[in-house]
C-alpha positions as CSV (number, residue, x, y, z in Angstrom):
1,M,49.5,70.1,119.1
2,A,49.3,72.8,116.5
3,G,49.8,71.8,112.9
4,S,52.4,73.0,110.4
5,T,51.0,75.9,108.1
6,H,53.7,75.0,105.7
7,T,56.9,73.2,104.4
8,V,60.3,75.7,103.8
9,T,61.4,74.6,99.9
10,N,63.0,76.3,97.2
11,Q,65.4,78.3,99.5
12,P,68.9,78.2,98.7
13,P,71.1,77.1,101.0
14,P,73.9,79.5,102.6
15,L,76.8,80.5,100.8
16,L,79.3,79.1,103.5
17,G,82.1,76.3,104.2
18,H,83.9,77.1,100.9
19,D,87.2,78.0,99.8
20,V,86.2,81.7,98.7
21,Y,90.0,81.3,96.9
22,A,89.8,78.2,95.3
23,T,86.1,78.8,93.7
24,D,87.2,81.7,92.0
25,Q,88.5,80.8,88.9
26,A,89.5,84.7,87.6
27,L,91.7,85.5,90.8
28,V,92.9,82.2,90.8
29,A,94.1,82.4,87.0
30,A,95.7,86.1,87.8
31,V,97.9,84.6,90.3
32,E,99.4,81.6,88.5
33,R,99.8,84.3,85.8
34,H,101.6,86.8,87.9
35,L,103.7,84.8,90.2
36,D,107.0,83.3,89.9
37,P,106.3,79.1,89.5
38,E,108.6,78.5,92.9
39,L,106.5,81.0,94.9
40,L,102.8,79.5,93.8
41,D,103.1,76.3,95.9
42,E,103.5,78.1,98.8
43,A,101.1,81.0,97.8
44,R,98.3,78.4,96.9
45,G,98.6,77.2,100.2
46,E,98.3,80.6,102.2
47,L,95.6,81.7,100.1
48,S,93.6,78.5,100.2
49,S,93.8,78.7,103.8
50,L,92.6,82.3,103.8
51,G,89.9,81.4,101.7
52,R,88.5,78.5,103.5
53,A,88.8,80.7,106.5
54,A,86.9,83.6,104.2
55,G,84.1,81.0,103.3
56,S,83.4,80.1,107.0
57,A,80.6,80.1,109.4
58,Q,82.7,81.5,112.1
59,L,84.3,84.5,110.1
60,H,80.8,85.5,108.9
61,E,79.3,85.6,112.1
62,W,82.2,87.7,113.6
63,A,81.6,90.0,110.6
64,A,78.0,90.7,111.4
65,Q,79.0,91.3,115.2
66,A,81.7,93.8,114.0
67,D,79.2,95.6,111.8
68,G,76.4,95.5,113.9
69,N,78.2,96.8,117.0
70,P,79.8,99.7,116.0
71,P,82.3,101.5,117.8
72,V,82.4,103.5,120.5
73,L,84.1,106.8,121.4
74,R,85.3,107.4,125.2
75,T,87.1,110.6,125.5
76,H,87.3,110.6,129.5
77,D,88.1,108.0,132.0
78,R,85.7,107.7,135.0
79,Y,87.7,110.2,137.1
80,G,87.6,113.0,134.3
81,H,91.1,112.3,132.6
82,R,91.2,113.0,128.4
83,I,92.0,109.2,127.4
84,D,90.7,109.5,124.0
85,E,90.0,106.0,123.0
86,V,87.7,104.0,120.8
87,D,86.1,100.8,122.0
88,F,85.9,98.0,119.2
89,H,83.8,95.0,119.6
90,P,86.0,91.7,120.3
91,A,84.8,90.3,116.8
92,W,86.8,93.5,115.4
93,H,90.0,92.5,116.8
94,R,89.5,89.1,116.2
95,L,89.3,90.0,112.4
96,L,91.6,92.6,112.2
97,G,94.2,89.9,114.3
98,K,93.7,87.2,111.2
99,G,94.2,89.9,109.0
100,V,97.5,91.1,109.9
101,G,98.5,87.2,110.4
102,A,97.6,86.7,106.4
103,H,100.2,89.1,105.5
104,L,97.9,91.6,104.6
105,T,100.4,94.4,105.7
106,S,103.2,92.5,104.7
107,A,103.8,92.9,100.8
108,W,106.9,95.1,101.0
109,A,108.8,92.6,103.0
110,R,108.6,89.2,100.8
111,P,108.9,87.7,97.0
112,G,105.8,88.3,94.8
113,G,104.4,89.9,98.2
114,H,102.2,92.2,96.3
115,V,100.5,89.7,94.2
116,R,99.9,87.8,96.8
117,R,98.5,90.3,99.2
118,A,96.4,91.7,96.3
119,A,94.4,88.4,96.2
120,A,94.3,88.1,99.7
121,F,93.1,91.8,100.0
122,V,90.3,90.4,97.4
123,L,89.3,87.8,99.7
124,W,89.5,89.5,102.7
125,T,87.2,92.2,101.6
126,Q,84.5,89.7,101.1
127,V,84.3,89.1,104.8
128,E,84.4,92.3,106.0
129,A,85.4,95.5,104.7
130,G,85.7,97.6,107.6
131,N,88.7,96.3,109.1
132,C,90.4,96.4,105.6
133,C,90.7,99.8,106.3
134,P,93.7,100.1,109.0
135,L,95.1,96.7,107.1
136,S,95.3,99.0,103.9
137,M,96.7,102.4,105.4
138,T,99.5,100.3,107.2
139,H,100.2,98.5,103.9
140,A,100.5,101.6,102.0
141,A,102.6,103.8,104.8
142,V,105.7,101.9,103.9
143,P,106.8,103.9,100.7
144,A,106.2,107.0,102.7
145,L,108.3,106.0,105.8
146,R,111.1,104.9,103.2
147,A,112.1,108.6,102.9
148,D,113.6,108.7,106.2
149,P,115.7,105.3,106.1
150,A,116.3,105.7,110.1
151,L,112.2,106.2,110.7
152,A,111.9,103.3,108.2
153,A,114.3,101.0,109.9
154,E,112.6,101.9,113.3
155,W,108.8,101.3,112.0
156,E,108.9,99.1,108.8
157,P,109.3,95.9,110.9
158,L,106.4,96.7,113.1
159,L,104.3,97.4,110.4
160,T,104.9,94.3,108.1
161,S,105.0,92.1,111.2
162,T,102.5,89.4,111.3
163,I,101.9,89.9,115.0
164,Y,98.4,92.1,116.0
165,E,98.8,94.0,119.4
166,R,95.8,95.9,120.1
167,E,97.0,97.9,123.4
168,L,98.1,101.1,123.1
169,R,102.2,101.4,124.1
170,P,105.2,102.9,122.8
171,A,105.7,101.2,119.3
172,R,109.2,99.9,120.4
173,A,107.2,97.9,123.1
174,K,105.4,96.2,120.7
175,A,105.9,93.1,118.0
176,G,103.3,95.0,115.5
177,A,102.1,98.1,115.1
178,L,99.2,100.0,112.7
179,V,99.8,103.3,110.9
180,G,96.8,105.3,109.6
181,M,97.1,108.8,107.6
182,G,95.3,112.0,108.3
183,M,95.5,114.4,105.1
184,T,92.1,116.2,105.0
185,E,91.0,119.2,106.8
186,K,87.4,121.0,107.0
187,Q,88.0,123.8,104.7
188,G,89.9,121.9,101.8
189,G,88.8,118.1,101.7
190,S,91.0,116.9,99.0
191,D,92.5,120.4,98.2
192,V,95.1,119.5,101.0
193,R,97.1,122.6,99.9
194,A,94.3,124.5,101.5
195,N,95.5,122.7,104.8
196,T,96.2,125.1,107.9
197,T,97.5,123.0,110.2
198,S,101.1,124.5,111.5
199,A,104.3,122.4,112.8
200,R,106.9,124.2,115.0
201,P,110.1,122.8,115.2
202,L,111.8,121.7,118.6
203,A,114.8,121.6,119.6
204,E,115.4,117.8,118.8
205,D,116.6,117.3,115.1
206,G,113.2,116.1,113.0
207,A,110.7,116.9,115.9
208,Y,108.1,119.2,115.6
209,E,104.7,120.2,117.8
210,L,101.3,120.2,115.6
211,T,98.5,122.7,116.0
212,G,95.4,122.1,113.9
213,H,93.0,119.5,112.8
214,K,91.8,116.5,110.9
215,W,88.5,116.3,109.5
216,F,88.8,112.5,108.4
217,C,91.4,109.9,110.4
218,S,89.9,106.6,110.3
219,A,91.3,103.7,112.5
220,P,92.2,106.3,115.6
221,M,93.5,103.5,117.6
222,S,96.5,103.1,115.3
223,D,99.8,103.5,116.9
224,G,101.1,106.1,114.4
225,F,99.5,108.5,112.0
226,L,101.1,109.9,108.6
227,V,99.8,113.7,108.4
228,L,100.5,116.7,106.7
229,A,101.0,120.1,108.3
230,R,102.6,123.5,107.4
231,A,106.2,123.8,108.6
232,S,107.0,127.0,109.9
233,G,109.9,128.2,107.6
234,A,109.4,125.2,105.0
235,P,109.7,126.6,101.3
236,E,106.7,128.0,99.7
237,A,107.8,126.5,96.5
238,G,106.4,122.4,95.9
239,D,104.2,121.6,98.1
240,G,103.6,125.1,99.2
241,G,104.9,124.4,102.6
242,L,103.5,121.1,103.6
243,T,105.2,118.5,104.9
244,C,104.9,115.1,106.2
245,F,105.0,114.1,109.6
246,L,104.5,110.7,111.9
247,V,102.2,111.6,114.8
248,P,102.7,108.4,117.3
249,R,99.7,107.7,119.6
250,V,101.8,107.2,122.7
251,L,105.4,109.0,123.2
252,E,108.5,107.0,124.1
253,D,108.0,107.4,127.8
254,G,104.4,106.1,127.8
255,S,102.4,108.9,128.4
256,R,99.6,109.7,125.7
257,N,100.5,112.1,122.9
258,V,97.8,114.9,122.2
259,F,95.5,113.3,120.0
260,R,91.9,114.7,120.9
261,I,89.3,112.5,119.2
262,Q,86.1,115.2,118.9
263,R,83.6,112.5,117.8
264,L,83.4,109.8,115.5
265,K,81.6,110.0,112.0
266,D,78.4,108.2,111.7
267,K,78.8,106.8,108.1
268,L,76.5,105.0,105.7
269,G,78.7,101.8,105.6
270,N,81.9,100.6,106.9
271,R,80.5,101.0,110.0
272,S,82.6,98.5,112.3
273,N,85.6,100.8,111.5
274,A,86.0,104.4,113.4
275,S,86.6,107.2,111.2
276,A,87.2,110.1,113.7
277,E,87.6,113.8,113.8
278,V,91.0,114.7,115.6
279,E,92.4,117.9,116.9
280,F,96.1,118.4,117.7
281,D,97.2,121.2,120.3
282,G,101.1,120.6,121.1
283,T,101.3,117.2,119.4
284,W,104.8,115.6,119.3
285,A,105.3,114.7,115.4
286,R,108.7,113.4,113.6
287,R,109.4,115.0,110.4
288,V,109.3,112.6,107.5
289,G,111.3,113.8,104.3
290,E,112.1,116.9,103.7
291,E,110.3,120.3,104.9
292,G,107.8,121.7,102.2
293,R,108.0,118.1,100.1
294,G,104.9,116.7,101.9
295,V,102.8,115.8,99.2
296,R,105.4,114.2,97.5
297,T,106.9,112.0,100.6
298,I,102.9,110.6,101.2
299,I,102.1,110.2,97.8
300,G,103.4,106.8,97.4
301,M,100.9,106.0,100.1
302,V,98.0,107.4,98.6
303,A,98.6,105.6,95.1
304,A,99.2,102.0,97.5
305,T,95.6,103.1,99.1
306,R,94.2,103.8,95.9
307,L,95.1,100.4,94.4
308,D,93.6,98.5,97.6
309,C,90.1,100.7,96.5
310,V,90.3,98.7,93.2
311,L,91.0,95.4,95.0
312,G,88.3,96.3,97.7
313,S,85.7,96.9,95.2
314,A,86.6,94.2,93.1
315,G,86.2,91.8,96.5
316,L,82.7,93.4,97.1
317,M,82.0,92.9,93.3
318,R,83.0,89.0,93.8
319,A,81.1,88.8,96.6
320,A,78.0,90.2,95.5
321,V,78.2,88.1,92.3
322,A,78.9,84.8,94.1
323,Q,75.8,85.5,96.0
324,A,73.7,86.3,93.1
325,A,74.7,83.2,91.0
326,H,74.5,81.1,93.9
327,H,70.9,82.0,94.9
328,C,69.6,81.4,91.0
329,A,71.7,78.1,91.0
330,H,69.3,76.7,93.6
331,R,66.2,79.0,93.4
332,E,63.6,77.6,91.1
333,A,61.1,79.7,89.5
334,F,58.4,79.3,86.6
335,G,59.3,76.0,85.8
336,G,63.3,75.7,86.3
337,A,66.0,77.0,87.8
338,L,66.7,80.7,88.1
339,L,70.1,80.0,86.6
340,D,68.6,78.5,83.2
341,K,66.4,81.2,82.5
342,P,67.7,83.1,79.5
343,L,67.0,86.8,81.1
344,M,68.7,86.0,84.1
345,R,71.7,84.2,82.5
346,N,72.2,87.4,80.6
347,V,72.2,89.4,83.9
348,L,74.4,87.2,85.7
349,A,76.9,86.9,82.8
350,D,76.9,90.9,82.8
351,L,77.6,91.0,86.5
352,A,80.5,88.5,86.1
353,L,82.2,90.4,83.4
354,E,82.7,93.6,85.5
355,S,83.8,91.6,88.5
356,E,86.4,89.6,86.2
357,A,87.3,92.7,84.5
358,A,88.0,94.5,87.8
359,T,89.8,91.3,89.4
360,T,92.2,91.0,86.4
361,L,93.0,94.9,86.2
362,G,93.7,94.8,90.1
363,L,96.0,92.2,90.1
364,R,98.1,93.2,87.1
365,L,98.5,96.5,89.1
366,A,99.9,94.8,91.7
367,A,102.3,92.9,89.7
368,A,103.4,95.9,88.2
369,Y,104.5,96.8,92.2
370,D,106.3,93.7,92.7
371,D,108.2,94.3,89.3
372,G,109.6,97.4,90.5
373,G,110.8,98.2,86.9
374,E,110.8,102.1,85.5
375,Q,108.4,100.9,82.4
376,E,106.2,99.6,85.6
377,R,105.9,102.3,87.8
378,A,105.4,104.7,84.7
379,L,102.5,102.6,83.8
380,L,101.3,102.5,87.4
381,R,101.2,106.6,87.5
382,I,98.6,106.5,85.1
383,A,96.5,103.4,85.2
384,V,96.3,103.1,89.0
385,P,94.1,106.6,89.1
386,A,92.0,105.5,85.7
387,A,91.5,102.2,87.6
388,K,90.7,103.7,90.7
389,Y,88.1,105.7,89.0
390,W,86.7,103.2,86.8
391,V,86.3,100.2,89.0
392,A,85.0,102.0,92.2
393,K,82.5,103.6,89.9
394,R,81.1,100.3,88.9
395,C,81.0,98.7,92.1
396,A,77.5,100.1,93.4
397,P,76.2,99.3,90.5
398,V,76.7,95.7,90.2
399,V,76.4,95.0,94.1
400,V,73.1,96.7,93.6
401,E,71.9,94.7,90.5
402,A,73.3,91.4,92.5
403,A,70.5,92.0,95.3
404,E,68.1,92.3,93.0
405,C,69.1,88.8,91.4
406,L,68.4,87.9,95.1
407,G,64.6,89.3,94.9
408,G,63.1,90.4,98.2
409,N,65.8,88.3,100.0
410,G,68.4,90.5,99.0
411,Y,66.9,93.8,100.6
412,V,66.7,91.8,104.2
413,E,69.8,92.2,106.3
414,E,70.2,88.6,107.3
415,S,71.2,88.0,103.7
416,G,74.4,90.0,104.0
417,M,73.4,92.1,100.6
418,P,72.4,95.0,102.6
419,R,75.8,95.1,103.8
420,L,77.8,95.1,100.6
421,V,75.3,97.9,99.1
422,R,76.2,100.3,102.1
423,E,80.0,99.3,101.5
424,S,79.9,99.8,97.4
425,P,80.4,103.6,97.2
426,L,83.1,103.9,99.8
427,N,85.8,103.3,97.5
428,S,84.9,105.7,94.7
429,I,84.6,108.5,97.7
430,W,87.6,107.7,99.7
431,E,91.3,108.4,98.6
432,G,90.1,110.8,96.2
433,A,86.6,111.2,94.5
434,G,86.0,110.5,90.8
435,N,86.6,113.8,89.5
436,V,90.2,113.8,91.6
437,Q,91.3,110.7,89.7
438,A,90.3,112.0,86.5
439,L,92.4,115.2,86.7
440,D,95.1,113.0,88.4
441,V,95.0,110.9,84.8
442,L,95.5,114.4,83.0
443,R,97.8,115.6,85.0
444,A,100.4,112.5,84.2
445,L,99.5,113.1,80.5
446,R,100.9,116.5,80.9
447,R,103.8,116.1,82.8
448,E,104.8,112.8,82.1
449,P,104.5,111.5,79.0
450,E,106.4,108.4,80.0
451,T,102.9,107.4,81.5
452,L,101.3,107.1,78.1
453,N,104.3,105.5,76.5
454,A,103.9,102.5,79.3
455,Y,100.0,102.5,78.7
456,L,99.9,101.9,75.4
457,R,103.0,99.2,75.3
458,E,100.6,97.6,77.5
459,V,97.7,97.5,75.5
460,G,99.8,97.5,72.3
461,L,100.3,93.7,73.7
462,A,96.5,92.8,72.7
463,R,96.5,94.7,69.1
464,G,95.1,92.3,66.6
465,A,93.4,90.1,68.7
466,D,90.0,91.8,68.6
467,H,88.7,94.4,66.0
468,R,86.9,96.2,68.8
469,L,89.9,96.7,71.3
470,D,91.9,98.0,68.4
471,A,89.3,100.4,67.1
472,A,88.9,101.5,70.8
473,I,92.6,102.0,70.9
474,K,92.4,104.0,67.6
475,A,89.6,106.1,69.1
476,L,91.6,107.0,72.7
477,L,94.6,107.8,70.7
478,T,92.4,110.2,68.4
479,D,90.9,112.1,71.6
480,L,94.4,112.3,73.3
481,A,95.7,114.0,70.3
482,D,94.3,117.6,71.6
483,L,94.0,117.8,75.2
484,D,93.0,121.2,74.8
485,G,89.5,121.6,76.8
486,A,90.6,118.2,78.1
487,E,89.4,119.1,81.9
488,A,85.9,119.0,80.9
489,R,86.2,115.3,79.2
490,A,88.7,114.2,82.0
491,R,86.0,111.5,83.1
492,R,85.5,110.2,79.5
493,L,89.1,110.0,78.8
494,T,89.7,108.1,82.3
495,E,87.0,105.6,81.4
496,R,88.3,105.1,78.1
497,F,91.6,104.2,79.9
498,A,90.3,102.0,82.2
499,L,88.2,100.1,79.5
500,V,90.8,99.8,77.2
501,L,93.1,98.3,79.5
502,Q,90.6,96.0,81.1
503,G,89.8,94.9,77.2
504,S,93.6,94.4,76.6
505,L,93.9,92.3,79.5
506,L,91.0,90.1,79.0
507,V,91.6,89.5,75.4
508,R,94.9,88.4,76.2
509,F,94.3,86.2,79.5
510,A,90.7,85.5,79.8
511,P,88.9,82.5,78.1
512,P,87.6,83.5,74.6
513,E,84.0,83.9,75.8
514,V,84.7,86.2,78.6
515,A,87.0,88.7,76.1
516,D,84.1,88.2,73.4
517,A,81.5,89.5,75.6
518,F,83.6,92.5,77.3
519,C,84.5,93.9,73.9
520,A,81.1,93.6,72.4
521,S,79.6,95.4,75.2
522,R,82.4,97.6,76.6
523,L,84.2,98.6,73.9
524,G,82.0,97.9,70.8
525,G,78.9,99.4,72.1
526,D,76.7,96.2,71.9
527,A,74.9,96.6,75.3
528,G,72.0,98.8,76.5
529,G,72.6,100.9,79.9
530,A,71.4,98.2,82.4
531,F,73.0,94.6,83.1
532,G,71.7,91.8,81.6
533,T,71.8,93.6,77.9
534,L,74.6,91.4,76.5
535,P,74.0,90.2,72.9
536,H,71.9,87.1,73.1
537,T,74.2,85.3,70.5
538,L,77.3,85.1,73.3
539,D,78.3,82.2,75.4
540,L,76.4,83.6,78.1
541,G,76.1,80.1,79.6
542,A,79.8,79.7,79.9
543,I,80.7,83.0,81.7
544,V,77.9,82.1,84.6
545,E,79.7,79.0,84.9
546,R,82.8,80.4,85.4
547,A,81.6,82.9,88.0
548,R,79.6,80.4,89.9
549,P,81.3,79.9,93.4
550,V,81.7,75.9,92.9
551,A,84.9,74.1,93.1
């Protein structure tokens, strides 16, 4: 009998079997802060139930299966008929069904729905981010569809349903439906005014025939898609003739609409989710909103998906930081636990600050959606692109640094960290990359002065509580005094907008050690260019302990 060569010791246990919600102190505090007291008991129950599922071995197995078995395009059936279908691993459907059932598409239909959904989205991203794409687009389609009350009455109950039905059938024959989005084309990308897809009106009121293509259309097995096309005869003023349309996959008579999937993208990450190139050739569509006002119609959907980019990035950062802190708490090196080593504690605390700031900001913006008042809408107009710009950009360096905390183990697929690393740049690119967000902030400043007023009122609530925050607000106002040549410094301005807003929220709501460290390093300049360079005099141990995934 062969002898044992070694005994396995000093390896951290898997981070499984815990409540991902209850062990995230920053997320719990944000939910408790923003929800009405009468909603809290129900919300706690729902989020803890989802948190326990998110921390289960079963769902992590499904996530690995969905990511490891990417979707497959089938353009034709065995007889040569065009079918344009995408086959997904069964784990994808299980995850998507569970996400729909967890109210991730029904925020618009329930009290406090946006805060509750935002918290759930942060949790669900930590399981498997790919299936969050159709959940996000379906959720975000509601405000765009409301531009046509009749269309909204038909589709909104399906989009806010908690029932997932994977089969392609007419929407009216289903108990729940998913909606995707197709805006960009080969020649224009984010410059949608360069789009050439055309829409010809048909005899039926509001019906059109589309001809053209979309370069990036995710979740192509959804039941419908909001797309932009140029309506013939539409006024060139406004959006230059661009009009918003709803394209169903299956027509009322049960026949398939013309929706030719040319190929699926081979992406860096987000591999469980299909992203397709599609072509329209006599494709039936229904107009949403006025002709020539397509961008204005669909902008509500874009804003909601951008907030989901913030929340998704917050979820990825939380997952990475939780894994790093868990590993370091159970791994010993050089005579003690890694967690207790001063330098590692500095790294973990720095990562934890970024994670908590992202979560706190994301939930505050979700609360603004629930409020719906004029000032909150103005705040969202400028804060969402600023938050999307900054939080999404911070995600990749946070996740990579967290993987480094695991050493070589973090570079191995079984750890789950490589999947997080591959996913981490996505939210910075999708729904408008960094320059698009920064220019959107400038556009709001120039065209909608009430947005700056709303922002200053929000950050002003923390004024006088920290001298570094006060100085940062003053410096931002100085920068805003002259917007000549602002485009070249739009990223710098947008970064400051996001950091000051994060700092003001942490000063008001986070424990003193968290707010102090954030203001010192992010606003006061007392930090280096890499993580782990916080001032050593701060209470780093308390920050790390708060971030650990323990009840």
